[in-house]
Backbone as a ProteinNet text record, in pm:
[ID]
protein_1_A
[PRIMARY]
MNAQDSAGQVEELKEQLQKISEFVNAGGSGDIPDLSPEAVSCLYASAYEFYVNGKFETARHFFHILTVIEPYAKRNWMGLGATFQAEKNYMSALEAYSIAATLDLDDPYISFHAAECFFFLDHVEKGFEALDAAAAIAAEHKHHPLNVHIDLMRKGWQNYLVKKGN
[TERTIARY]
95.1	-4.9	87.9	64.8	136.5	74.9	132.3	67.7	-43	-64.4	-172	-282.1	-274.7	-384.4	-446.3	-336.5	-378.8	-441.5	-407.2	-459.4	-616.4	-639	-769.7	-852.2	-789.3	-880.6	-931.2	-832.9	-861.9	-969.6	-972.2	-1057	-1210.3	-1201	-1332.2	-1388.5	-1304.4	-1350.6	-1409.1	-1349.9	-1403	-1531.3	-1546.5	-1682.1	-1782.5	-1754.1	-1847.8	-1885.3	-1791.7	-1816.6	-1898.8	-1890	-1975.1	-2117.1	-2131.8	-2258.1	-2325.9	-2238.1	-2288.1	-2338.5	-2260	-2285.6	-2420.9	-2443.5	-2561.1	-2680.6	-2662.7	-2770.1	-2801.6	-2710.1	-2722.1	-2788.2	-2745.3	-2793.9	-2951.9	-2982.1	-3128.8	-3207.4	-3148.6	-3234.1	-3231.1	-3157.4	-3161.8	-3281.4	-3326.8	-3429.8	-3382.1	-3457.5	-3406.1	-3332.8	-3270.2	-3197.4	-3075.3	-3060.5	-2936.6	-2826	-2716.8	-2593.4	-2541.7	-2496.3	-2430.1	-2278.1	-2221.7	-2100	-2010	-1879	-1785.5	-1750.2	-1705.3	-1672.5	-1569.2	-1480.8	-1396.9	-1460.5	-1561.3	-1620.8	-1713.4	-1774.3	-1853.3	-1751.5	-1629.7	-1538.6	-1498.2	-1481.2	-1430	-1547.7	-1667.9	-1776.5	-1794.6	-1771.8	-1773.6	-1663.9	-1529.7	-1418	-1448.6	-1510.9	-1536.5	-1640	-1736.5	-1848.4	-1774	-1693.3	-1633.4	-1533.8	-1459	-1373.7	-1452.6	-1565.9	-1653.4	-1701.8	-1746.7	-1793.5	-1660.5	-1563.8	-1455.4	-1404.6	-1419.2	-1382.4	-1489.9	-1615.5	-1716.3	-1791.9	-1795.4	-1879.9	-1989.8	-2090.6	-2184.1	-2297.9	-2330.1	-2434.8	-2404.4	-2268.8	-2223.4	-2198.8	-2157.3	-2136.3	-2276.6	-2366.4	-2504.2	-2563.2	-2539.5	-2575	-2509.6	-2378.7	-2305.6	-2360.3	-2377.8	-2415.6	-2563.2	-2645.7	-2774.2	-2771.5	-2676.3	-2666.6	-2618.5	-2527.4	-2471.3	-2578.1	-2667.8	-2780.9	-2878.1	-2888.3	-2967.9	-2891.7	-2764.8	-2674.2	-2656.5	-2638.5	-2610.9	-2694.8	-2831.3	-2909.8	-2885.3	-2819.8	-2796.7	-2651.3	-2575.5	-2443.9	-2471.5	-2429.9	-2463.9	-2371.4	-2249.9	-2152.8	-2218.3	-2297.5	-2364.6	-2466.6	-2547.6	-2650.4	-2591.5	-2483.4	-2405.3	-2341.9	-2294.2	-2241.8	-2360.1	-2451.1	-2574.7	-2630.1	-2641.6	-2683.8	-2579	-2454.1	-2351.1	-2360.4	-2370.8	-2382.9	-2508	-2631.6	-2748.2	-2718.6	-2650.5	-2625	-2551.2	-2438.2	-2344.6	-2425.1	-2522.2	-2615.7	-2718	-2723.9	-2826.6	-2956.6	-2966.4	-3094.7	-3112.3	-3141.4	-3128.9	-3243.6	-3352	-3473.2	-3424.8	-3377.6	-3324.7	-3211.6	-3128.7	-3015.1	-3069.9	-3172.8	-3243.8	-3300	-3351.2	-3403.9	-3294.7	-3183.5	-3075	-3013.3	-2985.7	-2935.2	-3022.2	-3163.5	-3243.6	-3239.7	-3213.6	-3205.8	-3055.3	-2962.1	-2834.6	-2837.4	-2940.2	-2947.1	-3015.9	-3120.9	-3165.8	-3064.5	-2968.2	-2857.9	-2753.2	-2739.1	-2638.2	-2689.3	-2748.9	-2808.6	-2692.1	-2569.7	-2466.4	-2347.7	-2393.7	-2310.6	-2346.5	-2281.8	-2310.1	-2303.7	-2243.3	-2216	-2343.9	-2410.1	-2550.2	-2646.3	-2655.1	-2733.9	-2673.4	-2537.5	-2465.8	-2497.4	-2493.6	-2515.9	-2672.4	-2755.5	-2897.9	-2930	-2854.9	-2869.4	-2825.2	-2716.9	-2674.1	-2789.2	-2841.2	-2949.9	-3073.2	-3112.5	-3227.6	-3197.8	-3070	-3058.7	-3049.1	-2991.3	-3004.8	-3148.2	-3239.9	-3378.4	-3461.9	-3388.1	-3450	-3533.4	-3537.3	-3594.9	-3508	-3495.4	-3397.1	-3423.7	-3560.9	-3583.1	-3535.1	-3579.5	-3533.9	-3371.6	-3323	-3175	-3117.7	-3162.4	-3108.3	-3154.2	-3275.5	-3289.8	-3199.7	-3167.3	-3068.5	-2920.7	-2882.5	-2754.4	-2756.3	-2878.2	-2878.8	-2848.9	-2909.2	-2899.5	-2758.2	-2696.9	-2552	-2456	-2489.9	-2408.6	-2444.8	-2549.3	-2580.1	-2500.1	-2497.2	-2426.4	-2281.1	-2224.9	-2074.1	-2033.8	-2124.7	-2086.2	-2042.8	-2078.9	-2061.3	-1905	-1832.6	-1692.3	-1634.9	-1575.6	-1545.9	-1463.1	-1370	-1280	-1325.4	-1446.3	-1495.4	-1473.2	-1393.8	-1362.9	-1497.4	-1602.1	-1717.9	-1772.2	-1735.5	-1790.1	-1747.9	-1631.1	-1595.3	-1683.8	-1704.9	-1783.5	-1932.2	-1985.1	-2125.6	-2143.1	-2042.8	-2036.1	-2023.4	-1941.2	-1930.5	-2066.7	-2124.5	-2241	-2353.2	-2364.8	-2469	-2459.5	-2328	-2297.2	-2321.1	-2286	-2297.8	-2455.3	-2542.2	-2675.7	-2748	-2701.5	-2758.7	-2725.9	-2608.4	-2561.5	-2639.9	-2662.8	-2744.3	-2882.5	-2941.9	-3080.7	-3093.9	-2987.2	-2983.7	-2975.9	-2905.8	-2868.6	-2999.2	-3066.5	-3190.7	-3316.9	-3279.8	-3400.3	-3506	-3473.3	-3546.8	-3508.3
-119.5	-6	119	214.4	338.6	445.9	566.1	679.5	728	722.1	766.1	670.8	543	453.2	492.2	514.5	548.1	680.8	770.3	906.2	887.1	798.5	780.8	709.7	610.5	548.4	641.4	720.1	832.4	929.7	956.3	1049.9	985.6	850.5	768.1	759.8	737.8	730.5	854.8	973.9	1101.7	1122.3	1079.1	1080.5	1015	892.1	801.8	856.9	910.4	965.6	1093.5	1164.7	1275	1244.7	1118.4	1060.2	1026.9	973	931.4	1064.6	1171	1290.8	1355	1345.5	1393.8	1299.7	1173.5	1094.5	1129.7	1153.8	1193.3	1326.9	1426.1	1564.7	1557.9	1467.3	1456.3	1379.8	1345	1280	1130.4	1076	935.5	897.2	996.8	965.4	960.2	906.5	906.3	755.4	767.6	646.8	616.4	502.5	458.5	459.2	526.3	542	398.3	381.5	246.7	282.3	218.3	243.9	130.4	156.5	44.3	-12.2	-133.3	-198.2	-111.5	-31.3	55.2	161.1	232.6	335.1	284.9	170.8	113.7	88.6	37.1	11.5	136.2	246.8	362.3	426.5	402.1	458	383.9	230.8	163.6	203.2	213.3	244.9	378.5	476.6	611.3	592.3	516.3	481.7	420.9	325.2	261.5	356	430.8	535.9	627	672.2	768	690.9	578.2	497	480.9	418.2	413.6	535.3	643	771.4	855.2	771.5	829	926.5	952.2	1032.7	947	914.2	826	870.3	1019.8	1048.1	1032	1080.8	1052.9	910.9	829.7	680.5	623.6	665	604.9	658.3	780.4	828.2	738.4	721.3	643.9	489.8	437.9	291.8	284.1	380.6	380.1	388.9	472.2	473.9	348.7	281	161.5	46.9	41.8	-45.5	-25.3	90.4	115.4	75.4	99.8	57.8	-86.4	-153.2	-301.9	-356.2	-373.6	-412.5	-555.5	-645.9	-771	-794.1	-695.6	-699	-699.1	-797.2	-809.7	-719.6	-688.3	-593.3	-457.3	-420	-278.5	-267.2	-370.7	-384.7	-398.5	-461.2	-479.9	-341.2	-280.5	-144.2	-36.4	-55.7	21.9	-9.8	-135.7	-189.7	-145.3	-153.7	-120.9	33.1	114.4	258.3	296.3	245.3	262.5	223.6	109.1	65.3	165.7	221.6	314.4	436.2	478.2	585	560.5	431.8	375	376.5	370.5	353.2	199.5	131.2	-1.8	-70.1	-24.4	-71.7	-77.5	50.8	54.6	-41.5	-47.4	-150.8	-307.2	-336.6	-453.8	-476.7	-382.1	-388.5	-408.2	-357.7	-373.9	-513.3	-531.1	-687.4	-797.2	-768.2	-875.6	-889.2	-778	-788.9	-857.6	-827.4	-899.8	-1045	-1074.5	-1215.7	-1299.1	-1220	-1302.7	-1335.9	-1249.3	-1264.6	-1350.2	-1381.2	-1486.4	-1556.9	-1667.8	-1722.9	-1795	-1808.7	-1879.7	-1776.5	-1660.3	-1545.3	-1541.6	-1578.7	-1568.9	-1436.4	-1348.4	-1197.5	-1133.1	-1165.1	-1099.2	-1115.5	-1230.2	-1256.2	-1212.8	-1220.4	-1159.6	-1012.5	-935.1	-793.6	-765.9	-852.6	-841.5	-854.3	-956.4	-984.7	-849	-807.7	-671.3	-564.3	-554.7	-452.3	-482.3	-612.1	-650.5	-638.1	-663.2	-637.6	-492.1	-397.5	-261.6	-207.8	-266.5	-234.5	-301.1	-378.3	-448.9	-545.1	-608.9	-722.8	-845.6	-881.2	-986.8	-1111.8	-1159.4	-1309.6	-1295.6	-1191.6	-1205	-1185.6	-1119.9	-1111.2	-1245.4	-1330.3	-1458.8	-1556	-1534.8	-1607.7	-1585.1	-1452.9	-1414.6	-1466.8	-1462.5	-1515.3	-1678.2	-1739	-1890.2	-1912.2	-1838	-1847.5	-1829	-1730.5	-1696.1	-1823.7	-1870.6	-1993.5	-2103	-2123.9	-2244.8	-2245.3	-2123.9	-2105.6	-2103.3	-2045.3	-2044.7	-2187	-2266.7	-2388.9	-2505.6	-2456.1	-2541.6	-2535.3	-2428.5	-2432.7	-2421.8	-2523	-2538.4	-2420.9	-2359.5	-2266.3	-2120.5	-2104.5	-1980.1	-1867.1	-1752.4	-1653.9	-1595.8	-1610.9	-1551.4	-1643	-1759.1	-1835.4	-1783.6	-1730.2	-1675.4	-1560.7	-1470.7	-1338.4	-1381	-1485.8	-1533.1	-1576.1	-1646.3	-1720.7	-1590.3	-1502.4	-1389.9	-1306.6	-1291.2	-1195	-1260.2	-1401	-1481.1	-1478.2	-1497.7	-1499.5	-1360.1	-1268.7	-1117.9	-1085	-1130.5	-1094.6	-1185.6	-1316.8	-1402	-1343.9	-1304.8	-1238.1	-1119.4	-1032.5	-904.4	-928.9	-1035.9	-1076.6	-1140.5	-1207.7	-1255.1	-1131.3	-1045.7	-924.5	-830.5	-833.6	-756	-835.1	-972.9	-1039.5	-1088	-1123.6	-1176.1	-1328.2
-1.1	-0.8	-6.2	-83.3	-94.8	-33.3	-14.1	39.8	-17.6	-156	-235.2	-199	-172.3	-145.6	-14.9	94.4	222.9	224.5	158	146.5	94.2	-6.1	-53.3	42.5	120.9	222.5	335.3	368.2	476.9	416.4	301.1	247.8	226.5	210.5	210.8	334.9	432.8	585.6	617.2	586.3	621.9	552.3	438.3	378.3	442.5	477.3	542.5	689.7	752.6	886.4	875.5	754.6	728.6	705.9	648.8	637.9	768	860.5	985.3	1058.4	1047.7	1111.7	1070.6	932.8	866.6	921.6	927	971.9	1119.6	1204.6	1344.7	1354.9	1279.4	1287.2	1237.4	1152.9	1108.4	1208.3	1329.4	1435	1409.3	1317.7	1295	1216.7	1137.9	1039.9	898.2	805.3	673.7	646	539.5	495.6	589.9	622.5	714	614.7	656.1	558.3	527.7	420.7	377.2	406.9	503.5	564.4	539.8	511.6	516.4	641.6	652.7	794.2	862	792.4	871.3	941	862.3	923.8	1041.2	1031.1	1145.9	1257.7	1241.8	1342.7	1407.1	1320.5	1381.8	1473.2	1419.9	1522	1636.1	1640.4	1758.4	1853	1799.9	1875.6	1933.2	1879.1	1940.3	2048.1	2026.8	2136.3	2240.9	2225.8	2331.8	2423.1	2347.2	2422.1	2506.2	2443.7	2516.6	2651.5	2630.5	2748.6	2856.5	2811.7	2902.8	2975	2919.6	2972.3	3049.5	3056.3	3139.8	3067.4	2939.9	2864.5	2811.9	2910.7	2882.4	2802.1	2797.9	2702.8	2568.4	2530.6	2402.2	2362.5	2453	2425.2	2402.9	2470.6	2456.8	2307.2	2278.1	2148.9	2034.1	2038.8	1949.3	1932.2	2060.4	2048.6	1990.6	2025.2	1963.4	1817.5	1763.2	1618.1	1574.9	1623.2	1592.4	1598.4	1675.7	1697.6	1578	1515.6	1395.8	1276.3	1267.9	1144.6	1158.3	1259.5	1277	1383.2	1350.5	1456.9	1496.3	1428.3	1463.6	1518.7	1557.9	1617.8	1774.2	1837.3	1981.4	2061.2	2004.2	2068.7	2086.3	1985.8	2003.2	2095.4	2119.2	2214.5	2356.4	2358.2	2508	2534	2445.2	2477.1	2509.8	2450	2482.3	2620.5	2642.1	2777.3	2891.7	2860.7	2948	2980.3	2889.7	2914.5	2979.6	2952.2	3043.9	3186.6	3201.7	3331.3	3399.6	3336.3	3405.2	3436.6	3360	3388.7	3489.5	3541.7	3658.2	3584.4	3452.6	3389.2	3351.5	3470.2	3457.2	3382	3377.6	3286.1	3134.9	3099.4	2965.8	2934.1	3025.7	3028.6	3003.5	3086.1	3069.6	2925.2	2863.6	2735.8	2632.7	2652.6	2551.4	2573.1	2694.4	2729.2	2671.3	2677	2636.1	2482.3	2404.6	2275.4	2246.3	2308.5	2300.8	2331.1	2422.8	2451.7	2333.3	2260.6	2146.5	2036	2040.3	1941.2	1978.7	2099.9	2139.8	2271	2265.2	2375.4	2468.6	2408.7	2484.2	2548.1	2568.3	2642.3	2775.2	2878	3010.3	3062.7	3002.7	3046.6	3041.9	2952.2	2923.1	3039.3	3074.6	3208.6	3318.3	3341.4	3451.7	3460.7	3373.5	3372.5	3391	3349.1	3360.5	3522.6	3570.9	3717.8	3799.2	3763.4	3835.7	3830	3708.3	3704	3775	3775.8	3866.6	4004.1	4056.5	4202.6	4226.1	4134.2	4162.4	4160.1	4081.7	4100.4	4209.9	4295.9	4403	4369.7	4242.9	4208.5	4223.5	4342.6	4392.2	4332.9	4332.8	4276.8	4132.3	4044.7	3901.8	3898.3	3984.2	3992.9	3999.5	4099.2	4117.6	3993.9	3938.1	3815.8	3698.3	3690.4	3581.4	3614	3740.1	3786.8	3763.5	3800.1	3756.1	3616	3538.5	3382.9	3346.9	3389.2	3380.9	3424.8	3535	3586.1	3515	3452.5	3357.8	3241.3	3193.2	3059.6	3085	3186.2	3217.2	3264.4	3319.8	3358.7	3256.1	3141.6	3026.7	2996	3049.8	3052.9	3189.4	3233.3	3362.6	3433.3	3359.4	3383.5	3344.3	3315.7	3263.8	3368.1	3317	3428.7	3491.7	3444.7	3503.8	3614	3636.4	3738.6	3878.6	3901.1	4032.2	4061.2	3965.3	3992.3	4018.1	3937.8	3975.9	4120.7	4166.8	4296.7	4397.7	4376.5	4466.6	4482.5	4371.1	4353.6	4423.6	4398	4466.7	4628.5	4675.2	4814.9	4873.2	4798.5	4846	4870	4771.4	4772	4877.8	4900.9	5006.8	5145.8	5155.4	5288.6	5309.8	5209	5228.1	5268.5	5210	5229.9	5385.2	5419.1	5569.7	5662.8	5637.8	5717.6	5723.1	5616.8	5602.4	5661.2	5683.9	5751.5	5644.3	5526.2	5430	5417.3
[MASK]
++++++++++++++++++++++++++++++++++++++++++++++++++++++++++++++++++++++++++++++++++++++++++++++++++++++++++++++++++++++++++++++++++++++++++++++++++++++++++++++++++++++

């Protein structure tokens, strides 16, 4: 690849990002822009960076756009759910996680994060159900890294309920 090819790719990426900007400025209405995988990847990387740096409103906006552009990409729904969760909008997080779950039934992290949301909403029974679902999926892999976290969360909530008198 020579410098001219690189410059052309950069220019094409700029044009595609301009299409995204126009789509966003139009309130997400109209035709969904046809974007290259590179442009979508750039958009996702930006959303993730905003999320990691605590810019949740901007991250949420970007992840929402990604769910429109790529509605069957689990990572976009997980990003949107995580952003809602970070904003303490647990019901919206649960909605995003439920869509992610329909896209990948074998991912225990989805049920685990749903359990967190249910617990924060004080829907303890549903929290344990989601935790059981995460444990069942993770149990298929003996050394799944989430197994320890599931056990810790379960014990923590059980202890909380004992102290609370339930």
